[in-house]
N, C-alpha and C positions, 0 to 999 in steps of 0.2 A: 321732751316734755315742755320745755320752755317755749318752743315754737308753737306747740298746740295751745299753750296758755296765752301767748300773744295773739294768736288768731282768734281764740275764744273771746279775749278782751275786745278786739276790734268788732266782732259780731255782736257782743253785748252792747258796746257803744253805738252800734248801728241801729238799735231799736229806736224808732222815732216816737218817743213818748209824747212829745208835743202834738204831733199829728193825731195820735190815738186819743189823747186826753181831750183835745179840742173837739174831735168828732163825737166822743162819748158825752161831753158836757153840753155842747151847743149844736151838734150836727154840722159843723163847719170844717172845711178843709183849710187849715191854718196857712197853707201855701198860697191861698187865693185872697188873703187878707193882709193889709198893712205892708210890711216889708217882705212877706212871703217866707219868712224864716220859721223854722220849726221850734225855736227856743221859747223860753218862758215869757219874755217880753212881748213877743208877737201873739202868744197864746192868750195873754191878758187882753189884747185888743180883740181877739176873735171870740173868746169864751169867758172872759172875766177873771177876777183875781184868784178865786178858788182854784180854777183850772190851771192858772199860772203857777200857783204855789205847789200844786201836785206835780206839775211838769218840772219845776225847779228841783224838788226833792227826788223825783225819779231819775232825772238827768244827772244829779249829783251822785246818786247811788250807783249809777252805771259807771262812774269813774272811781268811786270809793271801793267798791267790791273787788274789782280785778287787782287794784294796787294792794289792798289789804291781804287778799288771798295769796297773791304772789309773794308778799313779804313773809307770810307764815309757811308757805309751801316750798320755797326754794332757798338754798343756802347763799345764792349770789345776791350781793347787795344791790345790783342793778336791776333785778327782776321786777320790783314794784314800779320803777321808772319806766321800763319797757312796756309793761302791761298797762300802766296808767296812760302813757302817751298813745298806745294803740287804741284804748277806749275813746280818748278825745278825737283821734283821727276817725274812728268809726262814727262818732257823733257828727263830725264835720263833713264826712264823705261816706254816708251810709249806703251800703250795698243795695238795700231795699228801696231806696229813693233815687236811684241812678246817680249816686254820689253827690246829691244836692241836699246838704243838711244844715245844721246850725253853726254857731260861731264858737262853740267849745267852752263858754264861760262856766256854766253850771257843772258840766262834766269835769272840767279842769279843777273847779273848786272841790269836787269830791275826791279827786286824786290828791290834791294838796292836803286835804284833811287827813288822808291816810299817810302821806309821806312827810309832810311839813306842817303840822297843825297850827303853829304860831303864825306862819306865813299865810295860811288859809284864813285864820281869824282876822289878821290885819288887812288882807286883801278884801275880804267881805265887808269889813267895817268901812274901808275907803269907798268901796262901791256904794254902800248904803248912804253914807254921808253925802257923796256927790250927787247921787240920784235924788235924794231928798232936797238938796239945794238947787239943782239945775233941771231936774226932770228929764235928763238925757241919759239913757242907759249906756250908750256907747262910751261916753266920757267916764262914767263910773267903772265900766268894765276895763277900759284901757288903763286907767289910773290904778284900779284894783290889782291887775296882774303885775303892774310895775312895782307896787308896794309889796306884793307877795314875793316877787323875785328879790327885792332888796332885803326883806326880812329873812327869807330862806338863806340868802348868802351869809347872813350874820348868825343864824340859829340852827341850821339844818346840816345833816351830813352831806357829803359830796354828791351821792347819787340822787338824793332828794332835791338838791339844787339843780341838777341836770334835768330832773323831771319838771320842776317848776319853770326852768328856762325854756324847755321844749314846749310846754303848754303856753307860756307867754308868747313865744314866737308864733305858734299856731293862731292864738287869739288875735295878735296884732295883724297878721296876714289876712285873717278872715274879716277884720274890721277895716280893711283898706278903703272901701267905698265910704264908710262912715267917716274916716279921717278926711277924705276929700271933701265930703259935705261939711264937716266941721270947719275946714279951712275956708270954705266959701260962705260960711255962716248960714247954712241951709239945713243942718241936722236938727231933728226934733226928738 
């Protein structure tokens, strides 16, 4: 059953809500705009703030639902972490888009809300603050996952920390091009 749950979590994570929302809202393929990413930040460029907000909520839900359901359905403490990380991997490497997806921030936020809510709240607050100050989403995302990891280490159970650490690792790897641009002062 747990193998089926992890696979279902990956498949749910693979649903490209950013692509679907941008097409519905503006008739645009978000992969052909801006960074080419299917996440909420690029959806804002392609289809506006409303479409970005819808993408953010839907992407977060596809992380939250598998982690929450696994936590209620299985006796193993590690099940929510496994299903949550599978959903984030599905978002980043979606089967339906030839494994070219988003960066995992919103989906990871959804998982964190399910397994480590204080960490999720702090990570989201750090992202929002830095985005408002600098207008660079990648800086907020990277700082937000770092803050979430630190807060989870202080407030969450062991398997929740593992989930947040796994998500943080995925987000950092998916942002490696952004980090290079930040180091060259070319990131926007």
